[in-house]
C-alpha positions in Angstrom: 67.3 38.8 -107.5 65.1 36.4 -105.5 62.6 37.6 -103.0 63.9 37.9 -99.5 62.3 35.5 -97.1 62.0 36.4 -93.4 63.2 33.7 -91.0 61.4 32.9 -87.7 64.2 34.9 -86.0 63.3 38.0 -87.9 66.4 37.8 -90.2 66.2 37.8 -94.0 67.6 35.4 -96.6 67.8 35.9 -100.3 70.0 35.0 -103.3 71.2 37.1 -106.2 73.4 36.7 -109.2 76.7 38.7 -108.6 77.6 40.5 -111.8 81.3 40.5 -111.0 81.6 36.7 -111.5 78.1 35.5 -112.5 77.9 33.5 -109.3 74.7 32.9 -107.2 75.2 34.5 -103.8 73.2 33.7 -100.8 72.9 36.5 -98.2 71.5 36.1 -94.7 71.0 39.4 -92.8 70.0 38.7 -89.2 67.7 40.9 -87.2 70.8 42.5 -85.5 72.2 43.7 -88.9 68.9 44.9 -90.5 68.9 48.7 -90.9 72.4 49.1 -89.4 74.6 51.7 -91.0 77.7 49.5 -90.6 78.0 45.7 -90.6 80.5 42.9 -90.4 80.6 40.4 -93.2 81.3 36.7 -92.9 81.8 35.0 -96.3 81.5 31.2 -96.0 82.8 29.2 -99.0 81.9 25.5 -98.9 83.7 23.0 -101.0 82.3 19.8 -102.4 78.8 19.7 -101.0 78.0 16.1 -102.0 81.1 14.8 -100.1 79.8 16.3 -96.8 76.2 15.1 -97.4 74.9 18.6 -97.0 72.5 20.7 -99.0 73.3 21.5 -102.6 72.9 25.3 -102.5 73.4 28.4 -100.5 69.8 28.3 -99.2 70.4 24.9 -97.8 73.7 25.8 -96.1 72.1 28.8 -94.5 68.7 27.5 -93.5 68.9 23.7 -93.1 70.9 20.9 -91.3 73.6 20.0 -91.0 75.1 23.5 -90.9 72.1 25.8 -90.5 74.4 28.8 -90.6 71.6 31.3 -89.9 71.1 29.8 -86.5 74.8 30.4 -85.7 74.7 34.0 -87.1 71.4 34.7 -85.1 73.3 33.9 -81.9 75.9 36.6 -82.4 75.5 39.9 -80.6 77.0 41.9 -83.4 75.6 42.9 -86.9 77.1 40.1 -89.0 75.9 39.6 -92.6 76.5 36.0 -93.8 77.5 35.6 -97.5 77.5 32.2 -99.0 78.5 32.0 -102.7 77.5 28.9 -104.7 81.0 28.0 -105.8 79.9 25.9 -108.9 83.0 23.6 -108.6 82.0 21.7 -111.8 82.5 24.8 -113.8 85.6 26.0 -111.9 88.6 23.7 -112.0 91.8 24.8 -110.2 91.9 28.2 -108.5 88.4 29.5 -108.1 87.7 32.9 -109.8 86.5 34.3 -106.4 90.2 34.0 -105.3 91.0 37.0 -107.5 91.2 39.9 -105.1 89.6 42.5 -107.4 86.8 40.1 -108.2 86.2 39.3 -104.6 86.1 43.0 -103.7 83.6 43.5 -106.6 81.3 40.7 -105.3 81.4 42.0 -101.7 80.6 45.5 -102.9 77.6 44.0 -104.7 76.5 42.2 -101.5 76.5 45.5 -99.6 74.4 47.1 -102.3 72.0 44.2 -102.2 71.7 44.5 -98.4 70.8 48.1 -98.9 68.3 47.3 -101.6 66.5 44.6 -99.6 66.3 46.9 -96.5 64.8 49.6 -98.7 67.5 52.0 -97.9 71.2 52.8 -98.2 73.9 50.2 -98.4 75.7 49.7 -95.1 79.4 50.3 -94.8 81.7 47.5 -94.0 83.3 47.3 -90.5 85.2 44.1 -90.9 85.4 41.1 -93.2 86.0 37.4 -92.2 86.5 34.6 -94.7 85.8 31.0 -93.9 86.0 27.9 -96.0 85.5 24.2 -95.7 86.3 21.2 -97.9 87.5 22.3 -101.4 87.5 25.9 -100.3 91.3 25.7 -100.4 90.8 26.4 -104.2 89.6 29.8 -103.1 91.6 30.6 -99.9 95.0 29.3 -101.0 95.3 31.4 -104.2 93.8 34.4 -102.3 96.5 34.1 -99.7 99.2 33.9 -102.4 97.8 37.2 -103.8 98.6 39.0 -100.5 100.9 41.5 -102.2 98.5 42.6 -104.9 97.1 46.1 -104.6 93.4 45.0 -104.4 94.2 43.2 -101.1 94.6 46.6 -99.5 91.5 48.0 -101.2 87.7 47.6 -100.8 86.4 44.9 -98.5 89.7 43.1 -98.4 91.3 46.2 -96.8 89.0 45.3 -93.8 89.9 41.6 -93.7 90.2 40.7 -90.0 90.1 36.9 -89.9 90.4 33.8 -92.1 89.1 30.4 -91.0 89.8 27.1 -92.7 87.5 24.5 -91.4 
């Protein structure tokens, strides 16, 4: 895992390699979520970064223009942990492996463990999950929606799915 960096707002950002899918995952834990026993998770999947003229990795999406997602998360009054997987679209053609409900549950379980590790304590439990996507994220959200009847959709983090946003 990379070292966690502390933002000016007091939040922490880091990346780690999720074992469930071998994806690099960016995690931003704002000050309101640090040390909380229960958090909400917002997973933001960005499509083709070069098309939008944005940064090329999770750190850029979270910490820099044009999105600067950390600034948005910092403005929330609730303990929301932002999760930004680096989708690696060159390697994944068609449906993205993250759209497999069991794999997504595995990645999100790893994220909560990582939050606990970085905080130096116990992993928080999940209150709710929101999924958001932009650009080619349809290769993640579409197949996941079609998997709605699979058992893993009612287990793990996906059992707490409250919102899905397509931007």
